[in-house]
N, C-alpha and C positions, 0 to 999 in steps of 0.2 A: 088625524081624523080617520075614522073607520070607513073602510070601503065595503064592509060586509053588510048583508041585509039586516035591517033593524031587528027582525024577529030572532036572528041568530045571536044577538047581543043582549046581555042582561045588565041592568044597572046594579051598582054595588049593593044596594039594600036588598034586592031580590036574591043576589048571590049569597049574601050573608044569611038571609032568612032560610033559604033552601038548604044551605050547608049546615045550619044550626050553630052558627058562630056570630059574633058581633061584627059590625062594620069596621071598628078599629082593628079587629083581628084580621079581617081581609086585607086592610091596608098594611098591617104588619107583615103578613105573609108575602105581600107584593114587595115590600121593602127588603125582604130577605131573598127575593128572586125565586120564591117557591111557585108563584103564579104571576101572570102578566095581565095588564089591562091595556085598553086603547082609550083614546079621548074622543069625545063628540065635538062637534063644532062649538058647543057651549062649554067645552073643557071639562065635561063630567066623565068620570071613569065608567067604562062599560067593559064587560068581560064576555068572552066567547063561552058558549055552553059547556064545552069540554072542561072549563075551569072547575065545574062542579065535581067532575071525576077526580081531578087533581086534589081538590079539597077533601074528597072522601079518602084518598090515599094518605093525605096528611093526617087525617083523623085516625085512620087505621094504624098508622105508624106510631102515633102518640099513645093509642090504646095499648100497644104492646111494649111501651116504654122507651121508644126511640127518641133521641134528641132531634131537634129541628135540623141540626147540622147533618145527622145521619139521613134524615128524610130528604133534605136538599140534595145530598149526594146521590140518592136513589132517583129522585126526580130528574136530575141532570142527565141520567141515562135514557130517559124517555123522550120521544119526539115532542118538541115544544109547541108544535102547531096543530096538534090533533089530540083527540081523546086516547088515553092508554087502552090498548087491546087486552084481551084475556091473556095472550102470550106475554105481553109486557108485565101484567100483574103477576103471572106465574113466576117469571124470573125474579121480580122484585120480592115477592113473598117468600120464595125459596131462600134468598139471601137473608131476609129478615128472620126467618125461622132459625137459621144458624146463629144469628146474633142473640135471639131469645134463649135458645138452648144453652149458649155460653153463659148468659146472665143467670139462668136457672142453676147451673153448676156453681157459679160464684155465690149465689144466695144460699145454696145448700151447704157450702163450706162455711159461710158466715153463720148460718143457723147452728151448725155443729160446734163452732167455736164459742157460742154464747154460754154454754154450760160452764166453761172455765172462767167466765167473766162475771156472771151474775152474782151480785152481792159483795164483790171485793171492794168496791168503793174508791180505791185510790188510783187505779189505772196506771200505776207506775211500778207494780210488782214485776219481777222478771217472769213470773208465771203467766202474765196477761199476754196471750198470743194475739188477741184481737186489736187492742189499742196501742200496745207498747212491746212489740217483739224485741227480744234480746235486751229489754229494760233500757231502751234508748233514752227515755226521759229522765232517768236517774241523775244524769250529769247536770240537769237543769234545776235540780232542787226537789224538795218534797212536794207532794200533792199532784193533782192532775195538771198537766201543762198544755196538752193538745190532744185532739181526738182525730183519728184517721177515719176517712169516710168509707172505705171499702177494703175488701180482702182480695188479693190477686190469686192466681191459680195455685201458688205454693202455700197459701194460707197466711202469708205475711201481709202486713198492712201496706196500703198504697196511698200516698197522699193524693187528694182529689183536687 
């Protein structure tokens, strides 16, 4: 049961509405330990107001393409019992900027490798640097066998 003043606590519906997410999403984030709730005497979930800031951070992380695991890792570095400060956000966003820059470099390499692949159709030619580096699929028979999801820093495929 919560010992905080009632006005400092928000019911799950209000948290969801103010954060622009659904109630099931709030519950899911709580199940992933991204946010925490307390229970009323009637066993209803209520959240501290700073939860809205944590939800804003989650939304920002998702907008820049981070996974919930990456966001959870960042949130674990923040104080769990108060709103993140501007300094907290600066540290977090600086790290995220590096992750985004790395992904941009990977996407640029992926974009550059598309010219070699467009139109080949078979995805098993030795020339295909995107989906079949060094013609690894040739030993499995003719036709496309598998597709690799991304390209690492060396331009070679990486299983995802």
